[in-house]
N, C-alpha and C positions, 0 to 999 in steps of 0.2 A: 172660710170655714174656721170656727174657733174650736180648738182641741184642748181638753183638760187631761193631763197625764198625772197619775198618782204613782208614788214609789220611784221618783225620778233618779235617785242615787243608788238603787240596787243594780245588780249586774244587767238585768234586762231593761230596767228603766233608763239606765245610762245610754244603752244602744238605741232605745226608742226615741230619746231626745234627738238623735241624729236622723233616724229613718222617718220620723213623723214631721220634721221641720219643713220639708217641701210641700206638705199637704195643706198647711194653713197656719194661722196664728196659734202658737203653742204656749200654753200656760202649764208649767211643770212644777209639781209640789211634792214634798215629802212630809214626814211627821214633824219635822222641825220648822216648817214654813211658818212665817209670822203673820202676815196680813190675811191670809186665807187658810182654812183648815185642811191639811192633808193627812191628818192623823186618823188611820182606819179604826182606831178604838173609840173615836168620838163620833158617834152616829149622827147626832144632831148637828155637829159642826160640819160634817161631810155634806149633809143635805143642804145646809145653808150655803156652803161653797158652790154647789151646783146651781142652786136657785139664784145666787148672785151673778155667777159667770154666764149662765145660760149657754153652755157649750153645745155644738152640733155633734161632737164626738167625745166620749169619755173612754180613756184607756187606763185600765187598772193593772199596773205592774207591781202593786204592793201585796204582800202576803205575810202570814206568820209561817215561817219555814223551818223553825227549830223542831224537827220531827220528834225527837225524844222528849224535849222539854214540854211539848204539847200534852204529853200524857199526864203531866202534873199541873198544867195550866189550861184545862179544856175550855173554860169559859172565855178566856182571852183569845185562844185560838179560834173559837167559834165566832166571837165578835168580829175579828179581823178577816177571817177566811169565808165566813158565811153571811153574817148579818150585815156587814158593811157593803159587800157586793150587792146584797138584796136592796139596801137603801139606794145605792147608785142606780140600780135597775129601775126602781120605782121613779126616781127623779128623772132619769133618762126618758122613760116612757111618757111622763108628763110633758116633756119638751119635744118629743118626737126625735130624740137624739139616738145615736148608735152607741152601744156599750161593747167594748172589747175587754176580755178577761182571760186569765191564764190559769189552767188547772193542771192536773198531774196524773201520771200512771198509778199513783197510790190510791186512786178510787177503785182499783181492781185488787183481787186477792193474790194475783201473781201465780195462779195455777196454770198447768199445762205449758206448752211450748209454742203455741201459735200466737202471732201478733194480735193484739186486741183491736176489735172493731168498735166504732162509735156506738153500735147497736148492742154490744155485749153488756150483760148485766153487771153493774158495779157491786163490789162486796169489799169495802175497805177494811184493812186489818188494824188501822191505827186511828187515834184521834185526829191526827193531821189529815189522813185520807177521808175520814168521815166529815170533817168540817169543809174540806174542799168540795166534796160531793154535794153537801147541803148548799154551798155557795152557787154551784152550777144550777141546781134545781130552783133556787130562789130567783136567779136571773131569768131562767127559762119561763118561769111563771109570771114574771112582772114586765118583761121587756121583749117584745117580738123582734126588734131590730138589734140583734146581738151577735157577737162572734166569741165563742169560747174555744180556746186552743188548749188541748191537753198535751203536755210535753213531758220529757224525762231527762234526767242526768244533765241538767243545765250547767254550763260553765262559761267563763268569759276571761279575757286577758286581764281585765280589771278585777281586783279583789282576790280573795283566796279561792282555790279550786283543787280538785283531786290531783291533777297533774303537778301542780306546784308542790303539793304535799309529798308526792312520790319523789320528786326531784330533791327536795330537802332531806327526806329520810335516806335516800340513796347516797347522799354525801356523808351520812352519819353512821350507817349500818351496812354490814356485809350481807345480811339476810333480811328480807322483807317477807311478811306473810300477808297475802291479799286474797280476798274472797273470790271464789271461782264458780259459784253456783247461782249468782244473780246475773241476769241477761238484760241488756238494753242497748241504747245507742246514745253516746255522748252527743249533746246538742248545744251548739254555740248560741249565746244570747244575740250575737250578730245576725245569725241566720233567722232566729225567731223574730227579731225586729224587722228585718227586710221583708220576710214573708208576710208579717202583719200589715205593713204599709201597703203591699201589693193587694192583699185580700180586702183591706179597708176600702181602697179606691174602687174595687169591683162591687162590693156590697152597697156602697153609697149609690152606685148607678143601677145595680140589680139587687134590690132588697130580698128577692127570693133566694139568694145565695147565703143569707144569714144562717147561723146555726152553730152546731158543735163539730169540731174537727180535731183529728189527731195530727200533731205536728212534731216531727223529730227528724234528725238526720237519718239517712238510709244505712242499711247494714245492721249488724249486731255484734256485740262483744260481751265479755265479762269484765269485772273490775280488774281481775288478774291480767287478762290479755291487754286491757287498756293500759295498765301500769307498764307492762313490758313494751308496748308500742311507744309510750312516752320516753322510757329510758333508752330504747334503741335509737330514737330520734336524737336525743341529747348526745348520745355517744357519737353518732354520725356527724353531728353539727360541730364537734370539736371546739366547744366553748370553753370558757375559763372554769366552768363548773367541773370539779373533780369528783367523779362517782367512784365509790369504793364497793358498791353493792355487787355481790357475786351470784346471789340466788333470789328469785321472786317466787316463793313457795305458794302453792295453791291450797287454800283452806275453805271449809264450808262456812256458811253464814253463822252456824251454831258456835263457831270458834270465837265470835265476837258478840256475846249477849248484849242486847240493848233494850231499853224500856219499851220502845215501839218496834213492832214487827215490820220487816221490809218485804215487799213482794219479790219473789224469785224471778218472775217473768214480767219484765217491763217493756217488752217489745210492743210497739204501737203500729198498727196498719195505717199508713198515710195515703192510701189509694183515693179516698174520697176527696181529700184536700188537693192532691195533685190533679185529679180529673176536673174538679170544679173550677180551680183557679189557673189551670194550665201551667203548673209549675213542675220543675224537676228538683228533687231534694238531693243534694250531694251526699256522698258517703261520709260517715262520721270522721274518718281519718283525715279528710281534706280540711275540715274546720279545726281539728285538734292540731294538725301540723302548722296551720297558719297561726294559731294562738301561741304555739311553742316558738315559732319564729319571732314573734313579737316579745315573748317572755325571756328567752335565753340570751 
């Protein structure tokens, strides 16, 4: 099997290079790739890449993820998050290939406190959410053999993340203020990549299992509680890091005005995924602790 991976050097793309490698011949690209086009803003180039390679599986881990910047760059965000996945879906359909794509809790308005189901009506609050939702719909319209995974609060040991930011600030300040009215589950890129590989193998054998799934670590927390968990872990680990923080104050989202509105409820119901693929999704603390063990 020939696999085309886009966005190879992002947090998720890096982990997918590992998890997809045992499934077949892997060609991994990013926007800087030379011989073949991996630039999601170049729609003709993307189509030509798929036509040249004729992959059996396309995995798109590339996205425009600058949520606030998207408010002032809506066309670029739409090209990368919606039109490009649509092109990939059209080309995959011509080849009879499977397309895997990643979406977000930002397709919802964040109301209520119940975990979102795949069947709930999307109502994005931001350009980012709107473009990600359009991407989902273009894929669904063009390519029957697809897997779309909506996820939230993604982190990885590689690159920057919320935990690393908290650790840095906790060495500089005695008081931190962290939002306490947004709820979700920190989800590791490592978990996303491993579940993706498992689901791909099943869908290739059982195409009826294709479709849209919510994929996140289990449990729920707020950014404030997440920060406290990270700092408590660091204190227990007795690393060379010297924390001077004494307080992690809880503040509402309104304390940090941003160009793009964030959903307050990012809880995702993963029951459909767990039942379809026979998987158990570990609690969010397990992945975060593992990442911290690698980082500290």
